[in-house]
N, C-alpha and C positions, 0 to 999 in steps of 0.2 A: 214488609216487603221489600227488596230489593227493585231496582229500576235498571233498563236497560242505556243504551248510549244517549236514547233522547230525551232521559229524563222520567218515561213513562213508567208507571207500576209495572211488577213482572213476579211472578210467585214462580218457587222451583217448579221443577218438572214431577207430578206426582209420579210413586213408583207404578203404578198400572199403567200412567201412559209412556212410562220411562221403558217398563218391559214389552210393551207393544210395538213401540218403536225400535226398541235393540231387535227382535225378532225381528223386524222388517232389514235391518242394519244386517243382521249377522250373516243374512243369505247372500249380501253382496260382497262382504268382505272378502269370501275367497277370491274373489276377483276384483279386490280395488286398484291392481292395477301399480305403476311406478309411481313412488313419491313424485311431487312436482319438479318443474326445475328451480333449483336456489337461485339461477339467476335472471329467473322471469318475476323476482319479487322486488317491488318497490323499495329499494332502504339505499336511504344518501352516503354514495361511496366516501364519504368525510364523518360516517359514522358506523361503520361496518362492525367496530370492534363492540358497539352495545348489541347487537346480534350474536345469538349461538352461531358457531362456524355451519360450514354447509355440511362436514363430519359430522355433527351431533346432530342436526336437524335429519337427516338420513339414517344415522343409529336408534333413534327416536321413533322415526317411524317403520323401522322394520320391528322394535322392540314391542311397540304395542300392536302391531299388527299379526307378531306373534300369540301375544298375552291374549287378546281378543276380551278385550275390557267392555263391561257394558254402559259405564259411563266416564268421561276422564276431567280431571279437573287440573288449572295451572296458575299458578300466582305470578303473576307479570305479563304484561300483553307486548309492548315495544313495537316492533316492526310486523310483528305476526308472525315470524318465519318458525319456530317451534311450535306455533299452533298449527299453522299449516299441516307441517309434516304430522304431528298428532293426529288430527284430524283424519288426515288422508289415508290413516294406515288404521286406524280405529273405527270411523264411520259410525260415531254414536255422540252421544250429545254431550257436550265438551264446556264444562265452565270454567271460566277465563276472568279475572280481575285486574282492573290498574286503575289508577285514580288520575294518571297522568299522559293520558291518549294525546289533549290538544299537544303535547312536546314534543310528540311525532308526528302530528299534523293527522293523526286518524287513519296512519296509514297502514297500519293492521286489519282491522276491519275492511277497507279497498283491497288490501291482497287478498283476502277469502273470498270477496264478492269477486274479482278476477279469475280465482280458481274456483268459484262455483262451491267453496265450501261454505258459506257462513249459515247456513240454512240450521249446522249443528252445531252452531257458538252461541253461548246463551252468557252473553258481556255485561257485567257490573263494571260502572265507571267508578269506583270505592277504593278504600285503603283494604288489604285483607285482614284486616284485624276487624274491621265491619262486617264485610261480606261475609267470610268463614263462618263465623257465629250464627247469623240469617240463615244459612244454607242449613248448617247444623239442623235449628229451628223447626226448617221446613222438612226435615227427615231424608235429606240428599244423602244418596251412598254412593260410592265411586270405589272404582278400581285402579286406578293409576292417576300418580298425581305428581306434575312438574314444580318444583320450587326453584324462582327464578325471582323473587318481587326483590323487596328492601334487601341491602347485602351486609347490615349490621349482625352482631349475633343476636339479639333481641327479635328484632323483625323476623328474621330465620326460624328460631326457636319458635316464636309464636305461631309461626305460618304451620313449623312441624308439630304441633301440637293440636289443632284442629286438625289438621289434614289427616292426624292419627284419629280422631273420634268418627271423620267421614267416610273411613277407609275402610272396605270389604275385608276382611278375612283371606287371608293370601295374596293382599292388592299388593302394589307397588307403589316406592315412594321414589324419584328422582331429584337429586340435588345437582346445581349446578354451582361452575367454578368452586372447586374443588382446590384451587391454588389458594383463597384465600382465607384467611386464618380464623377470621368467623364463622365459615363453613365447616372449617376444618374442627372446631371448637364444637360446634351441632352435631355433627357426625358421629365425635368422640364420645359426647354425652352420651346417645342413642345407644352405638353401641356397647357403651359401661351400664347403662340405666335399662332398656327398652329390651328386656329379654326374648319379647315376643320376634326382635328384627333382626335378621342377618343382611351381612352384605353380599350382594351379589358380583362375583367380577365381571368388572367390563372393559372392552377394547380402546374404550375414549377415558383419556387419564384426569380430564377437566368435571369430569360426570361420576355421581356417587351413586348407586344403586341400591335402594335396601326393598325386602320383601318380607311381609308382615305372615306372622302364624297366629295361634289362637292368643288373642290378649291373656295376659296374667298381671295381677296386681300383687304387688309388692306391697310389704307392710311401709308405714306411712314413715317411718323413722329411717328407709333403706335408701341410700346415696353412695353411690361408688363415684370414685375418682377418676375421672375422663382428661389424661393428660394427652396436652393438643402436641399433636406429631402430622406428617404431610407424608401419608404411605403411598399415597395417588401417584407421586409423581408427578403434578402440573405443575405448571409455569405460569409464572404472571403475564396477567394479558394487558395489552397495551390498547387503553378505551379510544375511541373516536375523539375527533376535534370537534364535531358538530356542537351543535347549540343542544342539545339533547345530551351529549358526554357528562359521564359520573365521574367523583371521584370512586373509583372503584375499591382501593381498602380502605374501608372504613373503621373498622376493629383494632382495637389497643388490647393487648395480653393483658389480662385479670385472673387467672387460675392461681392464690396463693399456694407455699409448700404447706403438706397437712399438717394438722394441729393436733397434738397429743394431750389429751385429757391431763389434767393437772391433779 
């Protein structure tokens, strides 16, 4: 079982319940209206760099409004900016996890309450490597996921691995911070080794959008080299100076030259 922000035990939404809620929500999604005003979110001026940008948030709102997902997922909560725009665009159950909300003064849930969007959110104050496998065990399925949690290669890779298992065929996964070498490593690996994923071009250089098709199982010994590159043109972001600011570049290049069999 998972727990909510107050430590109370909660279970994932059953498919039957989720379907019923989705039917209700789909009727309102056509008239969901404009996204919230980014300026209305409670984000400390000293820590603006931690959040997604206004342009990125508005892009996500428009994206999910067009995709009409039945359930959405997010790794990382921060100040709740991306959550607010995803939820306002989709109006369906949104799973989000972050063990560090105390560092953000629990502003994320406060922002969602202020916007009247908190009823859609299932928040879990746990690391994603604990919450995602439990969601999988509960049989949760999602159509859209935004990965913006830990920024080391292994963090992002594990988040993608489990999100891939939770994702419905035809679903979308969005990676943040395309300027980071760790994100570029993961994106390159996906393109080289996950044949059922294709990159969907976007106008936002700091976001990488993947769409899944029918899952394919490659032979166990198959592994394609994934050269590191930055074809997205994303540039380094400067983190804020607040107490929750973090060191954004946490990865060191590790790819070795190809080895030839002797």
